[in-house]
N, C-alpha and C positions, 0 to 999 in steps of 0.2 A: 536414851532421847538426843543426848551425844551421839549418841551409831548412827544417827536417823540424818543431823544436820551435818557430819561429814561428810557419806553420799550424795545430796543433793547440789546442784549448781548455784555455785555465787552466780547475783546480777552478772560480774564483771566476765565470766564467764560467758553468758549465755549469750551476750554482746559481740564476746570474741567469736561463738560460733557462729551469730546472725554472719555478721561481718565474713569470713571465710566465706560461708557457701556464699554469700552472695556476688560473693571473687569467682568464687569455681563458676559459678549458675553463669558471669559476664562473660569470662572464658570462655566456654560451653557456645553461647550465644555468641558471641564476636568468631569461633569458627567458622560455626557453620555459617553464618552469614559470606567470611572468606570463601568457603568450598563454595558455595552455592554461587556465589560471585565469580569465583572459578570456572564451575560447567558451565556459568552464561557466557563468557571468555570465547573456553573451548566449542563453544557451540558455533558461537559468532566464527572467529578463526575455522572454523573444516567449512562452512557455509558457504564465509570467500570462498576458497579454495580448489572447491566444487563450480560452482561458478566463473573463477577463470579456467578452469578445464574446460565450457562451455566454452567461455568468448575465445581461450584458444585455435577450440574448432571452429567455429565462425571464421573467426581467421581465415583459416587455414582457409578453408571451402570459399568464400567469397572475398579475399582479398584485404578486408579490411573490415573494424569493430564495427557492431552492431545501430546502427543510424536512425538513433532514437530521437527525433524529429519533438525540439521545447513545444511542450504543451506550455505557455507561459512566460516568462521574461525570464530576465536571469538579474536583474535589476533585482539589488532585496534591498530598496529603498521606494517601491512602490507598494502604495498599502494593501492591506487583504481585506476583504468583506466576508462577513458573518461563515459564508462556505469556504473561506482558505482562499480564494479564487483571490484575481489580481486583477486593483484596476487600475485605472490612468491616474490615478493621485499619486503626485511622490509625498515621502513624509523621510528624511532629511536626518531631521531632528530627536531620533530613536534611541539615543547611547544616554538618558539621564538619572537610568535604573544605575541603585544602585546594590544591591544584591537580587541572588538569584533568585525565583520568587516573585518577585517586583510589576506593583503590571508591567512596568512600563519596559522592563526586562519579558516578558511579556508578548507584548508586544512588538519587540522586535524580534522575536521566534516565529514570531508568526511571519511575518513577513521575511528572514533571511530561510526559512523555510518552504517554502511556494518558490523563493528561486532555485533552493538545491531540489526541488521535486520538476524543474523544473524541463527533463528528460529522467521523468520515471521510469521506476523498477518494476513497479505493478499493473498488469491489463488490464483494462476494464469494457468488460463488454456486456448486455446486455441479456436479461439469467433465461437458460430455457423457460420455452414455456409449460415444462412439466411446475413446475415452482407457482402455477399461478394459485392455488389453495396456502401455499405457505407466506408468499405473500398478502393475502388480506389478514394472516394469523398475526403477523409480521406487523398491519397496517391496524391492525384494529387493538397489540395489547400498547401502543405505542398511542397510542388515544386516550386508554387508560391510564397508562402512567403519568403522563403530561396531566392529565385532572380530575389526578388521585390526591392531588397535597398529602404522597405516605413521605417517611421523614428518607427514605435510604435516592428515592428520588429527590427533595428540596434542590440540593445545594443543583444537580447538574438542570433541573425546568427552573431558577429561580431567573433568570434573563427571561424576559419577559416577549422578549421578537423571537426566540427559541423553543418556548412555551406554544405560541402561537403559530407557528412553522411549523413545529410536530403534532400537534391537537390537529389540525388540519387534514391529520390522514396521510394520505396518501396513494399511489396504484402503481402499477407501469411505470404508465405514460407514454408507452409506442406501440403492444402488440391492438389493447383493448383500446383505445385514442392517441390512434397514430394521425389522424385531423388532425389534433392541437398543433402536429409537428409539422407541416404538409408542407409553410410557408420559411422553413428552415433545410428543408432537402443540399440547396447548394451549398450554406454554405459552413466553409468549412475552421471559423473559428471557432476553437475546443468550449470559449465560455457560455457563445451560444448554446449550444447544445453538445453536452458532450457522452452522447449515446458511446462512442467507442476511444479507449482511449490505448495505443500506443506502443505501452511502455519497455522497459526489455524484456520482460518471459516475452512477451510476444514474436519473439527475435529468436526465443531460443526454441522453444518450442513449438512445435506443430500449430500454426495463431489457426486456419482452417479447420479443425482439427476444437479443437480447442473453442476459438470464438464465435463460429460461423450455428449456434444453436436453437436464438432469437427468429423472430419474425422473417419471412423475405423478405420482405418492402426494405428492412434495409442495410441488407448486400445488393439491392437491386436498386435503389436506386437515393442512396444517402449515400452523399459526398463524406463525410468522416469512413465511411470504408469506402466508394467508390476513388479518392483521393486521394488513397496510403495503398493502392493494393494493385499492381501490373494484374491487367486480366493474363489469367496464364493459358495456354494453346498447349494439345495433346504431340508430346517427343518425338511421335512415333510418325504423324502426319502432318504437324506443323497449321493445326486445323485450329483457330478458334474458342476460347469454349463461345467467346460470341453472338458464331454461327450456332450456336445450338443450344442458347437459352442463357448465355452470359453467367450473371457472379446466381443466379439464382440455381440455376445448372448443379454452379458447385456447388454451392449451399446445400442441392440434395445432394450431391453424391458424399460432399465432409458426414451429412447426418445421419446418412440410410445405412440402418442392421440391419443391412441383405450381404454388404462386402468388410471385409477384415479391413485395420488402417492402414498396412500398408495398401491394399487396392484403388482402398477411398482420396486418394493424394496420392494415386498412380499416375499421373498425369499432371504433377505439381512438382519436380524436382527441388526445390530450391525445399517444401518442408520436407521429404524424404530423406535430403539430409540434414534432419534436426535429429535422424534414430543412429547418428555417429556419435553427439555423445547424452544422448538420452539415459540412459544409466544413474549417471553426474543427478541432475535433479531428481532421484529415488528419496521422499522421503526430507527433501529443502526445504521443495512450494506450499504457504500455505491459501489452498485453496477451502472453497465455500464447500465442496463437496470431490468423496471419490470422484476418480478418472483412469483409468488406465487406455497409454497409446503406447503402440510398438512398443505390448508386454510387462510395463512398469510401468509404475503404480503411482500419481502423482497425488498422495493423501498429507494437507496441512500440520503440522503438532497441535494438539488440542491442551496443551503446556500455557500456551503463552496470555499475558491475560487480554480477554478477551473484550470489547464495547459495553454503550448501555443500550445500543438497542441494536444487539444482537437474543433471539431466538431459537429452539433451537439446535445452539452452533453453527450458522447458518449468518455467516456475514455480509452487512447492509453497508451502503453510501446510501446520502443520502442526498442529490444532487438543485436547485430549481435554476434549472437553463434558460435563456431567452431575459434575465435582467439581471444587473447588479447589481439590486437593488437590496438592502438587509433587511425587509420589514417584508418584501415578497411570497405568498403565501401560496406560490400555483406552479401548478405544471414541476408537484414535485415525483419523481420518480429515482427506484434502484436501480443501480450497475452490479454484476456479476463480476467473478477479475481473481484475478492466478496470484501471486508475489511472493518474497521473500524477504521475508522478518534475520534479524539477527537474534541474539539471544538474548534481549529483554523486550523483545514485542515490537521494536517498531523496523517498518522498511529501510532498504540498505541503500544506497546512494551512490549512482551513477555517473559519470561528466565521462563527453565525448567528442571533443568538437570537432567537423571539416577538415579535411575532408579522415573521418575516423582510423587514423593511424594509430592513437592512442586513446587511452583511453583512464578512469580509475575509479575503482567501487574499494569504499567504504563505511563502517558503521560510525552512524554516531556516540555510540559508546554507551557506560548504564546511567549518563547524567542527561540522554536522548535528544540532545546539542550539541551542531556543529556549524560549521562556517563553510560557503561553499569554495575552492581553493582554487578558479580563475579569478578571484579580487586577491589583489596583495593586503595584506596585513600591511605593510608599510606605510602603504594610502590615505591609512586612520592614523586617527586623531588616539593621540595615549591613550584617552580617557577610554575609548572603543576600545582599544589594541590592548586593553588588560583585559576590559569583559571577554572577551574574544577569545583568548588565552584559555579561560574556566571552561566554555563551551570545549573547547579538542583537544583540551588533555587529555580526557580519556577516549580519545578517539582512535579507531581502530582502521589505519591504511595501511596495507603492508602490498595491495592489490593492486599494482599501476606499472603501465607501461607505454 
């Protein structure tokens, strides 16, 4: 009996063992977390460096950095609607929040983020016609999610206006419903009808090969395209494409399956130049689908967190054009797109003021928050400056020229 008792553990010994195991497990998880964070940071820096190589090539070819037009204002005090679009209303009293995660902090960030995205990295455009069936599937899935009341979607749809907007379903709003936007064909205000978004990637990628897959009328009649693309001409004859079909003919050439990539855009020298830096973009861009340009495969990484709106790895964005109303559910449509994200799954940021002889490219870091470089923090009140310091403390900003 005495021997059996000697072999047993006392309560104190058991508690000591449990404490030691808990400490070791905590250390393992901590090291694992640090390793993952280090990997994300390395991935971010690598992507920044590759984009920098592309920007250097662009400057060498054209004498400036990509002149990304403003898709909004750089004013951080403009309110945003439920679609993340800036309104004309100012809200300067947004620095009353006490800690990260407060409602006030989220409101402030929405306004700051919209300003930081005024020169976007992502380019957006109407999706290819071959996605019609997939769009129908996504639409039905969104209706089901919004109406199901499933616990997994409860928090996402607890906002009644968001639920109403999504449960109303949506379609492409363009190819099959072109008449609805006829009155907006001459408007260039991105808030009115965001059929195209000419971000940084629309300059670093051969724009016509990537973006010209939608309905032909989009590239023939819409100011969003025609107002932002100079009509090319044949470099050997000097004849303008407008003499043989205009942008409609360019679109046919760009989407033809009978020609090689180079032949498709042989008459558009500015696009052929992209081939010089294309190898830097292999495995760097995030796109909705695989495609190959000049022999370089462009494929988005699959590890990053995808949004609630994805179905079968198809990344979609929903817009409500023609209105700033938060309650509107009409005219919803989907855009395809290409972007570059950091190691935490957030788009990189780009800033280049005219005449585009300098730029800044950066990541918001692990906390996903940043602050625009064109606003001096010295202008902020002490309370606001303290909070902005939290946002930018982990930013990765080592690509500036």
